[in-house]
C-alpha positions in Angstrom: -10.5 -20.9 -2.2 -13.7 -20.4 -3.1 -14.0 -17.6 -0.3 -11.3 -15.8 -2.1 -12.9 -16.1 -5.5 -15.9 -14.4 -4.1 -14.3 -11.8 -1.9 -13.7 -9.1 -4.5 -17.5 -8.9 -5.3 -18.4 -8.2 -1.8 -15.4 -5.6 -0.9 -17.0 -2.4 -2.0 -19.7 -2.9 0.4 -17.5 -3.9 3.7 -16.0 -1.4 6.0 -13.6 -3.6 7.7 -9.9 -3.0 7.8 -8.9 -6.5 6.0 -11.5 -5.9 3.3 -9.3 -3.3 1.8 -6.1 -5.6 2.0 -7.9 -8.6 0.5 -9.1 -6.1 -2.5 -5.6 -4.8 -3.2 -3.7 -8.1 -2.8 -6.3 -10.4 -4.5 -4.2 -11.8 -7.1 -1.4 -12.6 -4.8 -3.6 -14.5 -2.6 -4.7 -16.6 -5.6 -1.2 -17.5 -6.6 -0.1 -21.3 -6.6 3.1 -20.9 -4.3 0.8 -19.0 -1.6 2.6 -20.3 1.3 5.9 -19.7 -0.2 7.3 -16.0 0.9 6.4 -13.5 -1.7 9.3 -12.7 -4.0 9.8 -9.2 -2.5 10.5 -10.6 0.7 13.1 -12.9 -0.5 15.4 -9.9 -2.0 18.5 -8.6 -1.1 17.0 -5.6 0.8 15.5 -4.7 4.1 11.8 -4.9 2.8 10.7 -4.3 6.5 9.1 -0.9 5.7 7.4 -2.4 2.6 6.1 -5.5 4.9 4.7 -3.1 7.5 2.9 -1.2 4.7 1.4 -4.3 3.3 0.5 -5.7 6.5 -1.2 -2.4 7.3 1.2 -1.7 10.6 1.9 1.7 9.7 0.3 5.0 11.4 0.9 7.3 8.4 -1.8 6.2 6.7 -5.3 6.6 8.4 -7.0 3.7 7.0 -4.4 1.5 8.9 -5.3 3.0 12.2 -8.0 1.4 14.4 -7.9 3.8 17.1 -7.9 7.9 16.9 -5.5 9.7 19.4 -8.2 9.4 22.3 -8.3 5.5 21.9 -11.7 5.3 20.2 -12.6 3.1 17.4 -13.2 4.8 13.8 -14.8 3.1 11.2 -13.1 2.5 8.0 -15.1 4.4 5.8 -14.6 7.6 8.3 -10.6 7.1 8.3 -10.3 10.5 6.3 -7.0 12.2 4.6 -5.9 15.0 7.1 -4.4 16.7 4.1 -7.3 16.7 1.9 -10.0 17.8 4.6 -12.6 19.2 4.5 -12.9 17.4 1.8 -13.8 13.7 3.2 -11.7 11.2 1.4 -10.8 7.9 2.9 -7.1 7.7 3.1 -5.7 4.2 1.9 -2.7 3.2 -0.1 -4.0 4.0 -3.5 -5.3 7.5 -2.3 -1.8 8.0 -0.5 0.4 6.9 -3.6 -1.5 8.4 -6.5 -3.9 10.8 -5.4 -3.3 13.0 -2.5 -2.0 16.2 -3.2 0.0 16.0 0.0 2.1 12.7 -0.7 1.3 11.6 -4.5 4.3 13.7 -5.7 6.6 11.4 -3.8 5.6 8.7 -6.4 6.5 10.6 -9.3 10.2 9.3 -9.3 9.0 5.4 -8.7 6.4 5.9 -11.6 9.3 6.9 -14.0 11.0 3.7 -12.8 8.3 1.4 -12.8 7.8 2.7 -16.3 11.1 1.8 -17.5 10.9 -1.5 -16.0 7.6 -2.1 -17.9 9.1 -1.4 -21.2 12.1 -3.6 -20.4 9.9 -6.7 -20.1 7.4 -5.5 -23.0 4.4 -5.2 -20.6 1.5 -2.5 -20.8 2.5 1.1 -19.9 1.8 2.5 -16.6 -1.1 4.4 -17.4 -3.1 1.5 -18.8 -3.0 -0.3 -15.5 -6.0 0.2 -13.1 -5.6 2.0 -9.9 -5.4 -1.2 -8.0 -2.7 -2.9 -10.2 -0.6 0.3 -9.8 -0.8 0.3 -5.9 0.2 -3.5 -5.9 3.0 -2.9 -8.0 4.0 0.1 -5.8 3.7 -2.6 -3.0 6.3 -5.0 -4.4 4.3 -7.4 -6.3 4.8 -8.1 -10.1 2.6 -6.6 -12.6 0.1 -8.6 -14.6 1.0 -10.7 -17.4 4.6 -10.7 -16.4 6.2 -14.1 -17.4 6.9 -16.2 -14.2 10.7 -16.6 -15.4 11.0 -12.7 -15.1 9.3 -12.8 -11.7 13.0 -12.6 -10.0 14.4 -10.3 -12.2 11.5 -7.8 -11.8 11.8 -7.9 -8.1 15.5 -7.2 -8.4 14.9 -4.0 -10.4 12.0 -2.7 -8.7 12.5 -3.5 -4.8 14.8 -0.5 -4.6 12.4 1.6 -6.1 9.6 0.4 -4.0 11.4 0.7 -0.5 12.8 4.2 -1.4 9.0 5.2 -2.2 8.0 3.9 1.4 11.2 5.6 3.1 10.5 8.7 1.5 6.4 8.6 2.4 7.6 7.5 6.2 10.2 10.5 6.4 7.3 12.9 4.8 4.4 12.1 7.0 6.8 12.2 10.2 8.0 15.7 9.4 4.5 16.7 8.5 2.0 15.1 10.9 2.1 15.5 14.5 3.1 12.3 16.4 0.4 10.2 18.1 0.1 10.6 22.0 1.3 7.3 23.8 -1.8 7.2 25.6 -4.6 9.1 27.8 -2.9 11.2 30.2 -3.5 10.1 33.8 -4.9 12.6 36.4 -3.1 12.6 39.8 -6.3 14.4 41.3 
């Protein structure tokens, strides 16, 4: 547990894939019921797309890809957003949800829905949350300062919104980006 408390201080200097998830989900990893499935997994919906995004098992966010199309390793800090090139911006979850001109418009309906939910539970407004808190909320976690007794209701009211956002991102990127090749082409010569 001591390592988890120290991890966020060292994260800006790391270039590893796991560092990005620990940085985003730091509050989730410090909860008392860590070994109990997270509330979003216990909801009534199919949460596989959200689970895949949280575990970085997707191909549409470049920071999740270890290998390029030619099967060479790309360092984390060089996994740029293809939509923002020639500006070299690392394409991770916060960038995809909130800053990328190509994909961030898909987040606007989710922001409106989550803003209403925040008001319903008398929490801080969406704009008062920092970037990582906003990303965590998009990934199905509870916002900071939500009372424990409201956790289940929060998940029930926002899980559809989060899942729809992930589905819209998946379909958007599958339409606008070429699919990765299955592997190197073998020569018969």
